[in-house]
C-alpha positions, 0 to 999 in steps of 0.5 A: 114059904122058905129060903134057902142058901147057897153058902159061897163065900162072900158070893152066897145067895138065897133061894126065895121058894114059895107062892105068891114071892114075886113081891118088892121085899123079896128082890129089891134088898138086892137090887145094887143101885137103882136102875134094873134091866127087865129081862123075858120072852114073849112068852113069859112077859104078857102071864108076869111082866106086871106083877115083877113091874109093880114089885119093882116100883121106885126102881128105873127099869128099863127091858127087853122082851126075847123071842121064846125058844132056844133057837134064839140063845145065840150071840144075836139076840144076846145083843140086844140085851147088851144094845138095851143096857149101852141104850138106856146109859146103865151104869155098873152099879145096875141089877139085871133081873131074868123072868123067864125059863132057862134060856132066859137066865142063862142069856140075862147071866152071861149078858150080867156077867160081861156087861161092863166086867161083871154086874149083878142079877137075880134070877126069876124062874119061871119053868120048874127044870129051871127052878130046879137046876138052871137058876142055881150054880152060875151056868150062863151062856148061849148056844153055838151053831158049834155046840149047845153052851158052847160061850158061857162064863159062871157067875153066880145071882145075888137071889134066886125066887122061885115062885110056885104060883107061875106053874100053873101055867105050865104046859103039861110037858113041860111040866114032867120035864122038870119033875123027871129032872128032880127025879135024877137027883134022887137016882143019883143022892137019895131013894126015899126023894127019888120014889116020891119024885116018880110019884109026881111024876106018873100023876103029870103024866097021866094027868 
């Protein structure tokens, strides 16, 4: 297990990376109050929702399970999160938790940026692409018929928890997509890192 830190002054946050880190000690310290709204999708929920609920014992946990896919990353499905937050009377101390890939993370982060003018949220990315890219940096939003991610906000999470164990259930095509993103970072920044990532990609593609 390793913890990195995104240094943004008073908006700094940790990224916990490791196997089996969906545990209370890595999540609970970053929950502001007693209320939690868990946002996930109908692919991830059967796999990891119960494990996360066990890690959230002692909190008032409500949930929204969205349909899986980029096609549902829109205002109408974003409103499902707001509807549940309001129906369950979540206040400004609530913490939203995104359990899923980039779509879930972007939508949950945008909901957190907007609800009562901004509340905390935690990213728990479940795809390699979201672990290495979209869960970090505070880019949140939804799509519009006129363009992708045209409605959104920059809103940093209070923590990112990347459990590498969840990658065991990831389809090969999704794993390859994540490794391809890592290769791109190597091309931009570091030759040695690029060649290491390329070997991993070749191994995944031939598996």
